[in-house]
C-alpha positions as a Markdown table, in Angstrom:
| # | Residue | x | y | z |
|---|---|---|---|---|
| 1 | Met | 0.2 | 0.0 | 0.2 |
| 2 | Lys | 2.9 | 2.4 | 0.9 |
| 3 | Lys | 4.9 | 1.9 | -2.5 |
| 4 | Phe | 1.0 | 2.5 | -4.3 |
| 5 | Leu | 1.1 | 5.8 | -2.7 |
| 6 | Ile | 4.2 | 6.8 | -2.9 |
| 7 | Ala | 3.7 | 5.8 | -6.7 |
| 8 | Phe | 0.3 | 7.5 | -6.8 |
| 9 | Phe | 1.7 | 11.0 | -5.1 |
| 10 | Asp | 4.9 | 10.9 | -7.8 |
| 11 | His | 2.8 | 10.6 | -10.8 |
| 12 | Phe | -0.3 | 12.4 | -9.4 |
| 13 | Glu | 0.5 | 15.5 | -12.2 |
| 14 | Ser | 0.3 | 12.7 | -14.8 |
| 15 | Tyr | -2.8 | 10.8 | -14.1 |
| 16 | Leu | -4.4 | 14.2 | -13.5 |
| 17 | Cys | -3.2 | 15.7 | -17.2 |
| 18 | Gln | -4.5 | 12.6 | -18.4 |
| 19 | Cys | -8.1 | 13.2 | -17.3 |
| 20 | Leu | -8.3 | 16.4 | -18.5 |
| 21 | Leu | -6.8 | 16.0 | -21.5 |
| 22 | Val | -9.5 | 13.2 | -22.4 |
| 23 | Phe | -12.0 | 15.4 | -20.9 |
| 24 | Phe | -11.3 | 18.4 | -22.8 |
| 25 | Val | -11.0 | 16.9 | -25.9 |
| 26 | Ser | -13.9 | 15.1 | -25.4 |
| 27 | Val | -15.8 | 18.1 | -24.6 |
| 28 | Val | -14.4 | 20.0 | -27.9 |
| 29 | Phe | -15.6 | 16.9 | -30.1 |
| 30 | Met | -19.2 | 17.2 | -28.5 |
| 31 | Gln | -19.0 | 20.8 | -29.4 |
| 32 | Ile | -17.9 | 20.0 | -32.9 |
| 33 | Ile | -20.5 | 17.5 | -33.9 |
| 34 | Leu | -23.6 | 19.6 | -32.0 |
| 35 | Arg | -22.3 | 22.7 | -34.2 |
| 36 | Phe | -22.7 | 20.1 | -37.4 |
| 37 | Leu | -25.9 | 19.5 | -36.0 |
| 38 | Asn | -26.8 | 23.2 | -35.4 |
| 39 | Met | -27.3 | 22.5 | -31.7 |
| 40 | Ser | -25.0 | 24.7 | -30.1 |
| 41 | Leu | -24.0 | 24.5 | -26.4 |
| 42 | Ser | -22.8 | 27.7 | -24.9 |
| 43 | Trp | -20.9 | 26.2 | -21.9 |
| 44 | Thr | -18.8 | 23.7 | -24.1 |
| 45 | Glu | -16.1 | 26.5 | -24.9 |
| 46 | Glu | -15.7 | 27.9 | -21.2 |
| 47 | Ile | -15.3 | 24.6 | -19.6 |
| 48 | Ala | -12.8 | 23.3 | -21.9 |
| 49 | Arg | -10.7 | 26.6 | -22.3 |
| 50 | Phe | -10.6 | 25.9 | -18.2 |
| 51 | Ala | -9.7 | 22.6 | -18.3 |
| 52 | Phe | -6.9 | 22.7 | -21.1 |
| 53 | Ile | -5.6 | 25.8 | -18.8 |
| 54 | Trp | -5.4 | 23.0 | -16.0 |
| 55 | Phe | -3.8 | 20.7 | -18.2 |
| 56 | Ile | -1.1 | 23.1 | -19.0 |
| 57 | Leu | -0.3 | 24.2 | -15.7 |
| 58 | Phe | 0.0 | 20.8 | -14.2 |
| 59 | Gly | 1.7 | 19.5 | -17.5 |
| 60 | Ala | 4.5 | 21.8 | -16.2 |
| 61 | Cys | 4.4 | 20.2 | -12.6 |
| 62 | Tyr | 4.8 | 16.6 | -14.0 |
| 63 | Ala | 7.5 | 17.8 | -16.5 |
| 64 | Thr | 9.4 | 19.6 | -13.7 |
| 65 | Arg | 9.4 | 16.3 | -11.9 |
| 66 | Leu | 10.5 | 14.5 | -14.7 |
| 67 | Cys | 13.2 | 17.1 | -15.3 |
| 68 | Ala | 11.8 | 17.6 | -18.7 |
| 69 | Leu | 11.0 | 21.3 | -18.7 |
| 70 | Asn | 12.7 | 23.2 | -21.8 |
| 71 | Arg | 15.5 | 25.3 | -20.4 |
| 72 | Val | 18.8 | 26.4 | -21.9 |
| 73 | Thr | 21.5 | 24.2 | -20.5 |
| 74 | Val | 24.1 | 24.4 | -23.0 |
| 75 | Gln | 26.2 | 27.0 | -21.3 |
| 76 | Phe | 27.0 | 24.5 | -18.3 |
| 77 | Met | 28.2 | 21.5 | -20.9 |
| 78 | Lys | 31.7 | 23.2 | -21.2 |
| 79 | Phe | 31.9 | 23.3 | -17.4 |
| 80 | Pro | 33.0 | 20.5 | -15.1 |
| 81 | Lys | 29.9 | 18.2 | -14.2 |
| 82 | Lys | 30.3 | 19.9 | -10.4 |
| 83 | Val | 30.3 | 23.7 | -11.7 |
| 84 | Gly | 27.6 | 22.6 | -14.2 |
| 85 | Asp | 25.7 | 21.1 | -11.6 |
| 86 | Tyr | 25.7 | 23.8 | -9.3 |
| 87 | Cys | 25.3 | 26.4 | -11.8 |
| 88 | Met | 22.3 | 24.2 | -12.6 |
| 89 | Leu | 21.1 | 24.4 | -8.4 |
| 90 | Val | 21.5 | 28.4 | -8.8 |
| 91 | Ser | 19.3 | 28.7 | -11.7 |
| 92 | Asp | 16.9 | 26.0 | -9.7 |
| 93 | Cys | 16.9 | 28.4 | -6.5 |
| 94 | Val | 16.1 | 31.1 | -9.0 |
| 95 | Trp | 12.8 | 29.2 | -10.5 |
| 96 | Leu | 11.8 | 28.4 | -7.0 |
| 97 | Ala | 11.9 | 31.7 | -5.8 |
| 98 | Phe | 9.8 | 32.5 | -9.1 |
| 99 | Cys | 7.1 | 29.7 | -8.3 |
| 100 | Val | 6.8 | 30.7 | -4.7 |
| 101 | Ile | 6.2 | 34.5 | -5.7 |
| 102 | Met | 3.4 | 33.2 | -8.5 |
| 103 | Ala | 2.0 | 30.9 | -5.6 |
| 104 | Trp | 1.8 | 33.6 | -3.2 |
| 105 | Tyr | 0.0 | 36.0 | -5.8 |
| 106 | Gly | -1.8 | 33.4 | -7.3 |
| 107 | Tyr | -3.4 | 33.0 | -3.6 |
| 108 | Arg | -3.4 | 36.8 | -3.2 |
| 109 | Ala | -5.9 | 36.8 | -6.4 |
| 110 | Val | -8.6 | 34.1 | -5.5 |
| 111 | Met | -8.8 | 35.8 | -1.9 |
| 112 | Asp | -9.7 | 38.8 | -3.7 |
| 113 | Leu | -12.0 | 36.9 | -6.0 |
| 114 | Glu | -13.7 | 35.0 | -2.8 |
| 115 | Glu | -14.2 | 38.9 | -1.5 |
| 116 | Phe | -15.4 | 40.1 | -4.4 |
| 117 | Pro | -16.9 | 37.1 | -6.3 |
| 118 | Tyr | -16.8 | 37.3 | -10.1 |
| 119 | Phe | -18.8 | 34.6 | -11.7 |
| 120 | Thr | -17.9 | 32.8 | -15.3 |
| 121 | Pro | -20.5 | 33.8 | -18.1 |
| 122 | Ala | -21.5 | 30.5 | -19.1 |
| 123 | Leu | -21.3 | 28.3 | -16.4 |
| 124 | Asp | -21.8 | 30.9 | -13.4 |
| 125 | Trp | -19.2 | 28.9 | -11.7 |
| 126 | Asp | -17.2 | 31.3 | -8.9 |
| 127 | Leu | -13.8 | 32.3 | -10.9 |
| 128 | Gly | -11.8 | 32.2 | -7.2 |
| 129 | Lys | -12.4 | 28.1 | -7.6 |
| 130 | Val | -11.6 | 28.0 | -10.8 |
| 131 | Tyr | -8.4 | 30.3 | -10.4 |
| 132 | Leu | -7.0 | 27.8 | -7.6 |
| 133 | Val | -4.9 | 26.3 | -10.3 |
| 134 | Phe | -2.4 | 29.4 | -10.4 |
| 135 | Pro | -1.3 | 28.6 | -6.3 |
| 136 | Leu | -2.1 | 24.8 | -6.7 |
| 137 | Ser | 0.1 | 24.3 | -9.8 |
| 138 | Phe | 2.9 | 26.7 | -8.6 |
| 139 | Ala | 3.0 | 25.3 | -4.9 |
| 140 | Leu | 3.4 | 21.8 | -6.4 |
| 141 | Met | 5.8 | 22.7 | -9.2 |
| 142 | Ala | 8.1 | 24.4 | -6.1 |
| 143 | Ile | 7.7 | 21.0 | -4.2 |
| 144 | Arg | 8.8 | 19.2 | -7.3 |
| 145 | Ile | 12.0 | 21.4 | -7.8 |
| 146 | Val | 13.0 | 20.8 | -4.5 |
| 147 | Gln | 12.1 | 17.0 | -5.0 |
| 148 | Val | 14.2 | 17.1 | -7.7 |
| 149 | Asn | 17.1 | 18.9 | -6.4 |
| 150 | Phe | 16.8 | 16.5 | -3.3 |
| 151 | Ile | 17.0 | 13.2 | -5.2 |
| 152 | Lys | 20.2 | 15.2 | -7.1 |
| 153 | Phe | 22.0 | 16.3 | -4.5 |
| 154 | Val | 21.2 | 14.5 | -1.3 |
| 155 | Leu | 20.5 | 11.2 | -2.6 |
| 156 | Lys | 23.1 | 11.5 | -5.4 |
| 157 | Gln | 20.7 | 9.9 | -8.3 |
| 158 | Glu | 21.0 | 10.9 | -11.5 |
| 159 | Ile | 17.3 | 11.8 | -13.4 |
| 160 | Ala | 17.7 | 10.7 | -16.6 |
| 161 | Asp | 16.3 | 12.9 | -19.2 |
| 162 | Pro | 13.1 | 11.7 | -20.7 |
| 163 | Asp | 14.3 | 13.1 | -24.4 |
| 164 | Gln | 17.7 | 11.4 | -24.3 |
| 165 | Glu | 16.0 | 8.0 | -23.4 |
| 166 | Ser | 13.5 | 8.2 | -26.0 |
| 167 | Val | 16.7 | 8.8 | -28.2 |
| 168 | Lys | 18.4 | 6.1 | -27.1 |
| 169 | Glu | 15.5 | 4.0 | -27.5 |
| 170 | Ser | 14.6 | 4.6 | -31.0 |
| 171 | Gln | 18.5 | 4.1 | -31.9 |
| 172 | Asn | 18.5 | 0.7 | -30.3 |
| 173 | Ala | 15.3 | 0.1 | -32.4 |
| 174 | Leu | 17.0 | 1.1 | -35.9 |
| 175 | Asn | 20.2 | -0.9 | -34.8 |
| 176 | Ala | 18.4 | -4.2 | -34.3 |
| 177 | Glu | 16.3 | -3.7 | -37.3 |
| 178 | Glu | 19.1 | -2.8 | -39.6 |
| 179 | Lys | 20.8 | -6.1 | -37.6 |
| 180 | Ala | 18.0 | -8.4 | -38.8 |
| 181 | Glu | 17.9 | -6.7 | -42.3 |
| 182 | Gly | 21.7 | -7.7 | -42.6 |
| 183 | Gly | 20.9 | -11.0 | -41.5 |
| 184 | Gln | 18.2 | -11.6 | -44.1 |
| 185 | Ala | 20.4 | -10.2 | -47.3 |
């Protein structure tokens, strides 16, 4: 049970993003079909937009956990590994500060919307609840930044870049195909 919970919380954003992706694609597909039948729903565009924004922000959290967020690292390649790693740590500290600031100001914006409520036009939802995604996602991203650096610097484990892993898998598959074709000739 403990391993299940650890795995669930380690991939929480992935599961959430999968659900949000299926949801907003289904809603947009339904909207397209209904427009084709001259029967439009006013709320589908609004809810799809909210789901897409939540998908993007929680997807950024998951990319942070995988160390797969796009960032410029070419300037650190000429440095020795330790120097490059510590330069990345400094840049991660700046990124962490940005996430904490965004979470704080997102929280303040939600509190302002609670004090002076505003409702969405089509769904009549409280916008303060919809905007909760900003403090939640940036706080989670800050936690993931700390988690990744803890794994890297305290536990001394290297986190594999998913893009590099995909490239290696593709190269291995191509090499296996070439060997199979070479054996048949």
